[in-house]
N, C-alpha and C positions, 0 to 999 in steps of 0.2 A: 851540279854537286855543290854543297856548302863547304867552305873552307873553315874549320874551327882553328882560329888561331891562338898560338901562345906568345907570350911577350917575346917581341922582336922580329917576330916572323913575319912575312910579307905576301902579298897575293897579287896579281896584275887584275886591273879592271878592263873589263872589255866594253862597258857602256859608259857614258859621258852623263845622263842621266839617271842620278841616285837618290836613295832616301838612306838615311841613316836612322835607325831606331834605336833608342835608348830605354832600357827597362830597369829600374833602379830599387823598385819595392819602397821608396822613402822618396819624397819630394827632394829633387836635386835642380840645380841652376845648370843650364847647358849653355857654352858659348862657343865660339870658333873663330881661331887667328889665322890671317893669311900670312905667309911668309915669303920672302924673297929666295933666290938660290942658296944663300948661306942660311936659311931659317930666321931671319930677324924680322920682327914685326915693326913696320916703320914708323906705325903711328896707331892713334886711337881709331882713325878711320878705316884700319885694317883689321879691327876686331867687331866681329857680329855678336850681340848679347841682348838681353831683355828690353835694354833701352833703346838700342838700334839694331833692330833684329835683321835687317835685308842688308847685304852686299851683293856686287854683281856676283852673279851664280852661286849665291849662298843665302839660305833663310833658315833662321833659329827661332824657337818659341819665345814668346812675350815673357812667360812667367814659371817660377819653380813648380815642378811637377814630377809624378812618378814615372811616367811615360812621356818620350818626346819623339818626334818625327822632324828630321832636319831635310830639307830640300837642297841638292847639290845638282849643280849644271857645270859640268868641267869644261865644255866647250866655250861657257860665257865668263869663264875666269881670263883676268887680264895678262897679258903677256908676262908681266913682271911678277907674277905670283908663281912658285914652284910649290908651295906646302900649303896644306889646309890642317890644322891642329882642332881636334873635338875636345874641348875641355869639360869636365864635369865639376861642380862645386857644392857642397853643404849650404844653404841660405842660412844668413846668420841670426835671422830673426825667425820668430815663430815657436823656439822651445825644442826644435827638432835634435836629430843626432847632431852631435859635435865633431865626430870624426867617422872615417868611411869604416872603420874596423868594427864599430857597432851595428852595423847594418848588413842585409844580404849583399853578396858581391854584385855590382852592376855588369849588366849584359849590354852590350852593344852590336848591332848587326847592321851591316850593308846591304843593302838591297837593291834590285832593279825595279824599273816601273812596273812590272807586273807583281811585284810582292816576293818574289823569290830571293832567297838568301844567297849573297855572294860569298860574303865571308861575315864570321860573328868571332866575338871575343869576351871572354868573361873575366873580369878585372878581379882576379882573386889576390890574396896576400898583401891586402891594404892594412894599415893598421891606425896609426895617429894623424893619417891625411886627411886634409879637409878640401883639398882640390886635387884633380888629377887630369893628366894629358890622357885622353883615352886611345884616340887612333891618330894616326897621320895619313892624309893622302898627300902623296909627294909624285911631281914630274920626273920623269928619267928618260933621257933621251927620246923625247915625244910622247912617250906613254904614260898612263898612269897607274900607280900601285897603291894599295893600302898597306898599313903596317901596325901592328898591335904594338902600342906603347907601355899605358900602366905607369908611366911615371909621376908618382904623388908628391904633393907638398903640404907639408904640415904648417908652413905659414900661411896657406890658403892662397887665393887667386892673386894676392898681391904678389907674392914671391914667386908665383907661376909665371907671371906676366913678366915680372922683373927678369928670370931667366931666359925669355924669349926675347931681350933685348927693347923692351918697351919703356920708354924714358919715364912718363906719366902713369906708371904701373899702379901705383898706390892711389892715385885719385881715381883711374878708372874702376878699380877694385872698388873703391867706396861708393861709385856711383852706379854699379852694377847691382851689390848689395842692397842699395836704397831704391833702386827701380822695384828690386823683388819684394823689398819690405812693403812697398806699396800696394803690391799685390796681395800681401797676405790678409789684408782687411776686408777684402770682398769676395771671397773665394769660397767655394765648396770643398769641405775637407774630405779626404779620400777614408774609405771604409777599412776594415780590417784586411788585409790580403785575402783576395779571392781564391777559388778553386782554378785549376786549370781552364782554358776554354773549352775544353771537352765536356765539361761538366755542364755547359748549358743545352737545354734542349733543343735549340736550334741557332745556327750560325747567322747573323747578319752582319753588316759592317764590312761585308767583302768588298773587294774593290769593286766600283761601279763599272770598269773599263775590262777590256778582254786583255789577253797576256800580251799584245802588242800594241795596245792602245791606252795604257794607263799613265798618270802624269804624276808629277811630284805634290807632296801636299800641299795646301795652300793654309797659310796661317794668317788670322785676321789681323787687320792694321790698327784697330781700335785699341785704346789703352783699357784693357779690362784688367780686373784683378783676380787673381787666383791663389787664395792661400790654400793652400793645401786642398772634388767633387762632390755629391752633395750630403756626405754624411762625415761627421766626426766621430772618431772611434776612440775607446778607451786603449791606451796603448799605442795609438797612433801617433804620428811625429805631431809635436805639440802639446801631447798629453801629460799631465803631471805624473810623477811616479807614485805610485801605491804604495803606502808604508805598511809595514808587516803589522801595524798595531791596528785595533779599532779607531777609525777617525770618525768623529762625529759628523753625521750630516753625509757621508758617503756611503753607507750602507755597507761598509767593509766589516767582514768579522774579525776577531782577534787571530793571530798568527798569520802565515804567510796568506797572500794572495790567491785565490783559486786559479788554476790555470785558466786562460782564454782557449777553448778548442779551437777558434779558427787563427790562434797566432800562429806567424811561422816557426818554424824549430830552428835550431842553430845552423848556420851557414855551413854545409859540407866542406872538409878541405878538399884542395885540389889534388888529391892523391887518389890513384886507383887500388884494385887488391893487390896484394902480394905478387909481384911479377908481373902484372898485366898494366896495360897502359893508362895514363892518366885521364879520367874524364871530366872534359872541358864544357859540358852541355850545363845549361844554366840551373843552378840549383834551385829556383824559384817555380820550376815547371813541373815539380812534383808536389803533391798535396796527400795529406793523411785525413783530410775532411770526409764526413761520412756521406755516402753515396745519396743521390737524390732518391725522393720516396717512388714507388711505383705508380707511374701515370694512371689516373683513372679515365682518362678519355680512350675512346677507341682509337686503334693505331691509324695512321694516315693512310691514304690511297698513294699508291706508287708514284713518284714524281711530285706529290704534294707536300708542303710543309707540315710538320707535326701540330696537332690540335694543342692549343696553349692550355695550361693545368695551372691552377693557383698553388703556390708552394713547391714548384718543382726544380728548386735549385738546392743546394746542399744545404745542411745545417741539422742542429742538435734538437731542434723543436721547429714547430710550425712558424711560430714568430720569427725566427732566424731565418727558415728558409724564406718567408716571404720578404723580409728585409734584403736577403741576398739577390732575391729575384728583382726585387725594385731596382736595386744597384746595378744588377746585369742589363735591366731594361735601359737604364742611364746610360750605362757603357756603350752598349749597342747603338744606341742612337746617335752618340757622339761620333762613334767610328764610322757609321754608315753615312753621316752627312759629311765627315771629313772626306770620305771616300768620294762622294758625289761632288763635293766644291774641288777636290783635288783635279776630278775628269773636268770638270768645266774649265778650270783655270788652265789646264793643259790644253784643251780645246781651242780656246783662245790664243794662247801663245804660240802654239802650231800654226794657227790662223795668220797670226802677225808674221811669223817667219818666213811662211810659204808667199805671202804677198810682198814680202820684202826682196824675197829672191825674184819674183816675177819682174817687180820693178828696177831691180839692179841689172836685168838682162835686157840691152837697147834690144835684141830681136824680139822679145816678146810683145813689144809696143807697137809691131807692125802687123798690119791684118787680122785685128780681134783676136790674136793669141793670148794677150794679156787679159782681155775679158774673160775669155774661155777658162785661164787659168783660174782667175778670181772666182769665178763661179763654181769650178771645181772643188777649191778650198773651202769655201762656204759651204757647200753640200757634204764635204767631210766633216767640218766640224758641226753642223746640224746633227749628223748622225752619231757623232760620239757624244753629244749632249743629250740626244734622245734616247741614248742607250744607257747612258749615265742615269738619266731620270727614270727610265724603266727598272731599273736596279733598285734605286732609292724609293720608289714607289711601292714595290714588291715588299722590302723590307718595312716599311712603314706599316703598310697593311698588316702584315705580321705582330707588329709591335702593337698597333691599336687592337687587334684582336688578344693580344695578351693581356693589355690593360682593361680592356672589356670584361675579363674573366677575374683579375687581380683584385681590382678597386672593391667589388662587392665582398671579397672574402678577407678584407682588412681588419684588424682589430681596432678599437676607438683610437689607440695612440698614433696609430698610421692612417686613420681616415679621414676624410673632409668632414667638415659640419654637417655636409647635405647628405652623409651616408646613413641610412638607416640603422646601421649598427648602435648609433647613439640612442635609440630609443628603447634600446635594451640595456643601456648602461648601469653598472654597478660599480661602485668605489673598488678598484684593485685591490689584491693583498700583496701584489709585487711589485717592483719598478720595472716598466718595460724597456726594452734595449734601446728603444729609439723614439723620437716624437717627430711628427709632421708639423712644419711651419711655413709649408706653401708648395709649390708646384711650379716646376720648370719646363719651358718649351723653346723650340728654334723655328726661327721664321719659314723654314722647309717643312715643317710638319705642324699646321695649325691644328690638327684634329687630335694630337697627343700631346698629354701633359703627363709629366714624370713627377711623383712626389717627392719633395725636397725632406728628407729626414736629417735629424743631429741625433748622435748618440746623447744617452743620459747615463750618468750626470753631465749636466753640461759642462764643456771644458772650455770656454771661451763664451764671453757675454754677447749680449744681443744690442744691436743699436739699430732702432725704427728713426729713418732719416725722414725728418719732417721738412726737410729742404726741397728745392727743386729736384727733379730727377732729369734723366736724359730722354726719356721717350717723349716722341713728337706728341702724342695723345695727351701728354700731361699739360699741355699749355693752357688748356681751359680750366684747371685746378687752381683756384687761387689759393694764397697763402693761408688763410683761415680755415679754408676746407681740407688742405692737405694736414695742417695740424690735426685737425679734428679726426681725420681718417686714420693719421699716425696713431694718435692716443687710442682709437677704437682697434687698430691692428695689435696694439700693445696688450689691451685687455683680453682680447680673443686668445694671444699667446699665453698669457697668465693663464687662464681660466683652463686652458688645455692642461698646462703644467699641474695646477691643482688636480685637475681630473684624473690624471695617469697615475698620480703618486698615492700610495696608501694613506689613509688618513693619519693625520698628524704627522706626517713625513715631510711636509712642505709649508713652509712658512712665507708669507709675502708681506715685506713691507713697501709702502709707496710714499714717494716725496713729491708733493705737488705744491711748491712754493706759493705761487700765484693763485692756486684754486683752478685753473682754466682748464683742468682734466675733470672737474666735479661731475659733469654730465655723463662721460664716458666710463668713468669710474664706478656710477651708480650701481651697476649688477654685482660688482665685488663688494661695496658697502652694504648693499640691501642684503645679500645672502650671509653676510657675517663672516666672511673666509679671510680677512685681513687680519694680521697681527694686531692692528688697531688702526684708527681713522688716518685718513692720509695726512702726513706731516705738512704744515704751511709755515711761510716765511723762513727768514734765516735761521730762527731759534729752532724751529722743526728741523730744519736739514743737518744742522749741528749735532742736536739728540740723535738722530737715527744713524748718521754716520760714525758718530762715537761710539755708541753700542755695537755697531757691527765691527768696527775697527777693532775695539777691545776683544770681541768674540774671536776674530782671526789672530790676533796676537796670543790670546790664551790657549786656543788650541795647537798653534805652533809651538810654543814653548812647552805644552804637554807632550807633543810629538817628539820634540828633540831631547825631552829628558826621559822619554821611555815610561810615562806615567800618564798614558791617555786615559787609562780606567780610573783617574783620581779626580777627574774634573767634577764640579759642585753636582750635588743630587738634583739640584733644580736646573741644570745646564739645557738648554734646548736643542737635541742632536738632530731636529729636522734640517733638511736642506733650506738655505736661506735663500730668498730672491730679493733683490732691492730694485723697484722700478723708479725711476727718476723722470719726470716730466720737466719740461722747459729750462733743461740745463743750457746756461750757466745760471739762469735767475736764482737770487737767493744762495748762492754760493761765493763765499770768500776764498782767498788764496789758502788757508787751511783745508776748506772743505773739498777745494778742487785736489788738492794733495792726497786726501783721504780716500777721494773717489779712485784716483790712479792707483793706490794701493790696493783697495779692493778688488779693481779690475786684474790688477797682476797676481795677487798673493790668494784671493777668495777663491777661485775654483777649486784649489787644491785641497780646501779644508770645508768646502760646502758652502759657501757663500758665493752669489752670482749676481749677476748685473744686467738690467734691462733698461736701456735710456731711451727716451724719446728726444731728439734733439736736431736741429738746425745748426751743422757745422759752421755755418756763417754766424751764428750768434755768439759764437767763442771764439772769433777770429782775432779778438783782442790778445788771446793768450798767445799767438804766434806758434811756432813749433813746439812748445811746451806742452800741447796735447795731442801732437803727433802719434805719439806711443799709445796714447788712450783710443785714440780711433782706429789705430792698427790692430789693437787686441781685441776688438770686436767684430761681430760678425754683421756685416750692414745689411739691413732689409729694407724694404720700401712699403709703404700703403698703398701704393698703385703699381702697377706693371712696369717694370724696368729691366732694361737688359744690361746689368752691372755685374751678373755672376760669371764666372768662367770655370770650366771643367779643368781637372788634371791631367789632359792628353794634349789637345791641339788648342786649347784656350777658346774654345766657341763661345760666343757673347750669348748666354743663356737668358731668356726671359724670365724673370722671377713674378710670380702672382701670389700675393699673401692669402693665407689660409682664414677668410672672414666668415662670419656667420652669416647666414642668407638674411635678407631683408625680410622683417616680420616673422622670424623664426623663433620660437621659444625654447631650442635646444638649450641656450647658454643658460638661461635662467634655471632650467630644468636639471642640468649637469650641476649647478653650482648650489642648488637645494640639497642634492644627494650627498656632494661634499661636506656641506655645514652639518647636513644629520648624522653624517656618520663621524663626525668629528665630535658632535654633543655626545653621541650614543659612547664613544670611547673615552670621554672625560665623564 
């Protein structure tokens, strides 16, 4: 039975192998400190954090995320360690919440290897704090217990670590936030809060092992970044505030912004009905979202999984239901793969432990007993891995079947360029909620690709990396070919943005200082969908950046003065996209400053950035451009495993959404966009 703790309450731990699961509803940084019998953290080597995620008996996640799974092995703790503190902190980068009082109460659970909760704690009552000690595992008379702490610090990680006696607290806190900030540039952003797990038509990602055979979660050791899963959302962490007046280019009407039906309600206070007990259940486990539509497929046979149906998730429209269903598939694949990897790691660690026990006993080395023990241990490991693989294959088969049903039902904004839905394309009358910019997959699921969707309007710029990538298959792609592919990828993304916006509600500017992108840009130029011919040379760069910077300044001043309706009559209220090729060629210091300004301030007022660049080309600027790269979502023109999910940090392989070779769909779509604009004018 789960013990729902209140602040200060403790509970005994009867197991040594544990998981600590954190659910915060917004990306948080999770760290853990080891303390001696006096609770003092003796040095930075006693702190597990995103930069150094592994310590003896302890492993934390490498990135900020809404959900975390910490692996704990109390038997592996050094004898000098008597306390383990689990810390939560809000990241300093990314534009997210600045205090815990502004988000839903974080929920922390200690679970056994079978996934059953041993104890849980909801951190209610937080206000101005930006870091908090959530739980304490402590050793008392040879036994371990867990205590709900909930001690918050308005001064953040630095104040918290200082309070725990760490001399280098300030430097370590800065290093942790820097490691997290590096992750914010290449991650997939979480969508609006989903409904409860029970709203999914099927439950995958269950533990791949039986109740007595599961193992702790395993986190990757690569340095993958995770700003924020595949979908950026309005109102999500990192999104700009929506002003209560008409904002040119954002599609917001005058007056208060309409409520997002999928947004979470206010966090319920930790009080029960009058005279009744206080309810400490997790406030995010309830939802008022609409129920899913009735399934159209026949009911499944007893013991068989339900037949997949397109749009079976919750939502107020078919588009929203499909969006939530795709997100659910992404989440299910992430979690079922995590369960499989956790099971395999546990089986391997148990094998090593059993073999060590055999070798440590001299009696087992006589008469072949040692060989028999090793063979038995290997057989148990093989059995565990096979069982985990069977569970994974079962879940993958269900997800593949669902993908086969969902993909043909997607609207153009969500569909790949090879989807037949494009042959019936018409310029839309409304902006869709999201846009597909590629696909994501994992090594364990070669047959399954999940669409990578970003919310509209774009809340962060896009960076098409024309430099070298980490994939081994890319060694055969030379520099010239990679740059060509990067520009073709940018054109495909730009054309898709033009296609999903109503006529005259999306304006594209292109800066191509050396003219190296002429061939790739030909479809856009030929269709006449650009605001002007691509700007060339330093003078062209300065002209375009100057006009867009002026536009951002003008709209910001109008909003601050409350006179957004007094903009000039000829003011272009459409969303603006600036496509930059070959950065920093043709850019002087002033132009670089303006570009950084547009990346930071532009999205809030409808000015967005798409860069095609190799970061090495701008290495001469040093750390000056680090904030620029971190503010953009990095994409690649070839498959690359640089993206991470918001839960356990899987290295997802991203594949760009390119037009199939020889297809005329791009020209057909652009002709319709141009014709609709001509008709409007």
